[in-house]
C-alpha positions in Angstrom: 0.0 -0.2 -0.1 1.5 4.0 -0.5 2.3 5.9 2.4 0.7 8.6 0.1 -2.9 9.0 0.1 -5.2 10.7 -2.2 -5.5 13.7 0.0 -2.1 14.0 0.4 -1.3 14.4 -3.7 -4.0 16.4 -3.9 -2.7 18.6 -2.2 0.7 18.7 -3.6 -0.8 19.2 -7.1 -2.9 21.9 -5.9 0.2 23.7 -4.4 2.0 23.1 -8.0 -1.0 24.8 -9.6 -0.8 27.4 -7.1 2.9 28.0 -7.9 2.1 27.6 -12.2 -0.4 30.8 -11.8 2.3 32.8 -9.2 5.3 31.9 -11.8 3.0 32.8 -14.0 1.9 36.1 -12.9 4.0 37.2 -10.4 7.4 36.0 -12.0 8.3 34.5 -8.8 6.2 31.7 -5.6 7.6 30.6 -2.2 6.7 26.9 -1.8 6.6 24.7 1.7 8.5 21.9 1.5 8.7 19.4 3.7 12.8 20.2 4.2 12.0 24.0 4.2 10.8 27.1 1.7 11.4 27.1 -1.5 11.3 30.5 -4.0 10.6 29.5 -7.7 10.6 31.7 -10.5 9.8 31.5 -14.3 13.4 30.0 -14.7 12.1 26.9 -12.6 8.7 26.4 -15.1 9.9 23.4 -16.6 10.3 21.3 -12.9 6.7 23.1 -12.6 5.2 21.6 -15.2 7.0 18.3 -14.3 5.6 18.3 -10.5 2.6 18.9 -12.0 2.0 16.0 -14.7 3.6 14.0 -11.2 1.2 14.4 -8.6 -1.8 14.9 -11.6 -0.8 11.1 -12.6 -0.1 10.3 -8.4 -3.7 11.9 -8.0 -5.7 9.8 -11.0 -3.9 6.6 -10.5 -5.0 7.0 -6.3 -8.7 7.7 -7.1 -9.0 5.1 -10.1 -9.6 7.6 -12.9 -8.0 6.6 -16.3 -7.5 2.3 -15.0 -10.6 1.6 -17.3 -9.3 0.2 -20.8 -11.3 -1.0 -23.4 -9.9 -4.3 -24.9 -11.5 -5.8 -27.9 -10.1 -9.1 -30.1 -10.7 -10.3 -33.8 -11.6 -13.8 -33.9 -9.7 -15.5 -35.2 -10.8 -17.3 -38.5 -10.0 -21.2 -38.1 
């Protein structure tokens, strides 16, 4: 079982989305991390995008989104 809960993953995703919006508007943003506070600037845009994708994937996985797959087969002519 994963140590990261859905609510924790959602909180991380929300924080990175807020960072993205703030950096786009003000060109810098401070985010709290487990090891302290970190200042992000527009130069960190690629990392912000990567973290959004990471946490969005984690949220989707924990909430079961994307697990339904369409499977089909072609009957053989044997």
